C-alpha positions in Angstrom: -51.3 105.1 -29.6 -48.1 106.8 -30.6 -45.6 105.5 -33.5 -41.8 105.4 -32.8 -39.9 106.3 -35.9 -36.1 105.2 -35.7 -34.2 106.3 -38.8 -30.8 104.3 -39.2 -27.8 106.3 -41.1 -24.2 105.7 -41.8 -22.3 108.8 -43.4 -25.6 110.8 -43.6 -26.9 108.0 -45.9 -29.8 105.6 -44.9 -29.1 101.9 -44.3 -31.6 99.1 -44.9 -31.4 95.7 -43.4 -30.3 96.7 -39.9 -32.1 95.0 -36.8 -33.9 97.6 -34.5 -35.4 96.8 -31.1 -37.3 99.0 -28.5 -36.6 98.5 -24.7 -39.5 99.2 -22.9 -39.0 100.7 -19.1 -41.2 100.1 -16.2 -43.8 97.4 -15.1 -45.1 97.0 -18.8 -41.2 96.6 -19.9 -39.8 94.5 -22.3 -38.5 94.3 -25.8 -40.6 95.3 -28.9 -39.5 94.2 -32.4 -37.2 93.2 -33.9 -37.8 95.2 -36.9 -35.7 96.1 -39.9 -34.8 99.1 -41.8 -36.2 99.7 -45.0 -34.5 101.3 -48.0 -35.0 104.6 -46.4 -33.1 103.3 -43.1 -36.5 103.5 -41.2 -38.1 101.1 -38.8 -41.3 101.8 -36.9 -43.0 100.8 -33.7 -46.3 101.3 -32.3 -46.2 101.9 -28.5 -48.3 103.0 -25.7 -48.6 106.5 -24.4 -46.1 107.5 -21.8 -43.8 104.5 -22.4 -39.9 105.4 -22.8 -36.8 103.3 -23.1 -33.6 102.7 -24.9 -33.0 101.8 -28.8 -31.2 99.1 -29.8 -29.5 98.7 -33.3 -27.9 95.5 -34.2 -27.8 94.9 -30.7 -26.0 98.1 -29.6 -27.6 100.7 -27.5 -27.7 103.6 -29.5 -30.3 106.0 -27.6 -33.3 106.5 -26.1 -37.1 107.4 -27.2 -40.2 108.3 -25.3 -43.7 108.7 -26.6 -44.1 112.0 -25.7 -41.1 113.5 -26.5 -38.6 111.5 -29.1 -41.1 109.9 -31.5 -38.7 110.8 -34.5 -35.2 109.3 -33.6 -32.1 109.3 -35.8 -29.2 107.0 -35.2 -26.1 107.6 -36.9 -23.7 104.6 -37.0 
């Protein structure tokens, strides 16, 4: 099971306590989370192989992820 790691930065510095959710596309779709960033700006999600979707930080769409590609994603606010 892959882990998607989302790092949230502002002015290239990690920010904590930001709400992160993952939208999962496809038949097994839905939302994963929320998880809140830690002091390193990191939130982690376990997903199934082959899943993909969008990343939301504090309700705003900030990009996409995929378990075969973008498993470590950095979001700059």
